[in-house]
C-alpha positions as CSV (number, residue, x, y, z in Angstrom):
1,X,-39.2,91.1,-59.8
2,X,-36.3,89.8,-61.9
3,X,-33.9,90.5,-59.0
4,X,-36.1,88.5,-56.6
5,X,-36.3,85.6,-59.0
6,X,-32.6,85.6,-59.5
7,X,-32.0,85.6,-55.8
8,X,-34.3,82.7,-55.2
9,X,-32.6,80.7,-58.0
10,X,-29.2,81.3,-56.6
11,X,-30.3,80.3,-53.1
12,X,-31.8,77.1,-54.5
13,X,-28.6,76.3,-56.4
14,X,-26.5,76.9,-53.2
15,X,-28.7,74.5,-51.3
16,X,-28.2,71.8,-53.9
17,X,-24.5,72.2,-54.0
18,X,-24.1,72.1,-50.2
19,X,-26.2,68.9,-49.8
20,X,-24.2,66.8,-52.3
21,X,-21.8,64.2,-51.0
22,X,-18.2,64.3,-51.9
23,X,-17.7,61.1,-53.8
24,X,-20.9,61.2,-55.8
25,X,-23.5,58.6,-56.6
26,X,-22.2,55.1,-57.0
27,X,-23.5,54.4,-60.5
28,X,-22.3,51.7,-62.8
29,X,-19.6,53.9,-64.5
30,X,-18.3,55.3,-61.2
31,X,-18.1,51.9,-59.6
32,X,-16.4,50.4,-62.6
33,X,-13.8,53.2,-62.7
34,X,-13.1,52.9,-59.0
35,X,-12.8,49.1,-59.2
36,X,-10.4,49.3,-62.2
37,X,-8.3,51.8,-60.3
38,X,-8.3,49.7,-57.2
39,X,-7.4,46.5,-59.2
40,X,-4.5,48.3,-60.8
41,X,-3.2,49.0,-57.3
42,X,-3.6,45.3,-56.5
43,X,-6.6,45.7,-54.3
44,X,-10.3,44.9,-54.2
45,X,-13.1,47.5,-54.0
46,X,-15.3,46.9,-51.0
47,X,-18.0,48.7,-49.2
48,X,-16.9,50.2,-45.9
49,X,-18.4,48.9,-42.6
50,X,-21.7,50.7,-42.1
51,X,-21.3,52.3,-45.6
52,X,-24.2,53.3,-47.9
53,X,-23.9,51.5,-51.2
54,X,-25.4,54.5,-53.0
55,X,-22.3,56.7,-52.4
56,X,-18.8,56.2,-53.9
57,X,-17.0,57.6,-50.8
58,X,-18.4,54.7,-48.8
59,X,-16.2,52.2,-50.8
60,X,-12.6,51.6,-50.1
61,X,-9.7,49.7,-51.8
62,X,-8.5,46.9,-49.6
63,X,-5.7,44.4,-50.0
64,X,-3.1,46.7,-51.5
């Protein structure tokens, strides 16, 4: 029984890991850090065309 439970838990964790997006969720701290990094490079952080504002990887640094 313990072996079955462990297998189910591992499969569940694998499913969660594979469904996450690369850049992560665009929360306040993540956006602030990305904006500061972009500004240090002389650019402005903007949402990509057709991008989803909830994901960090959908933002880009423009105007470098």
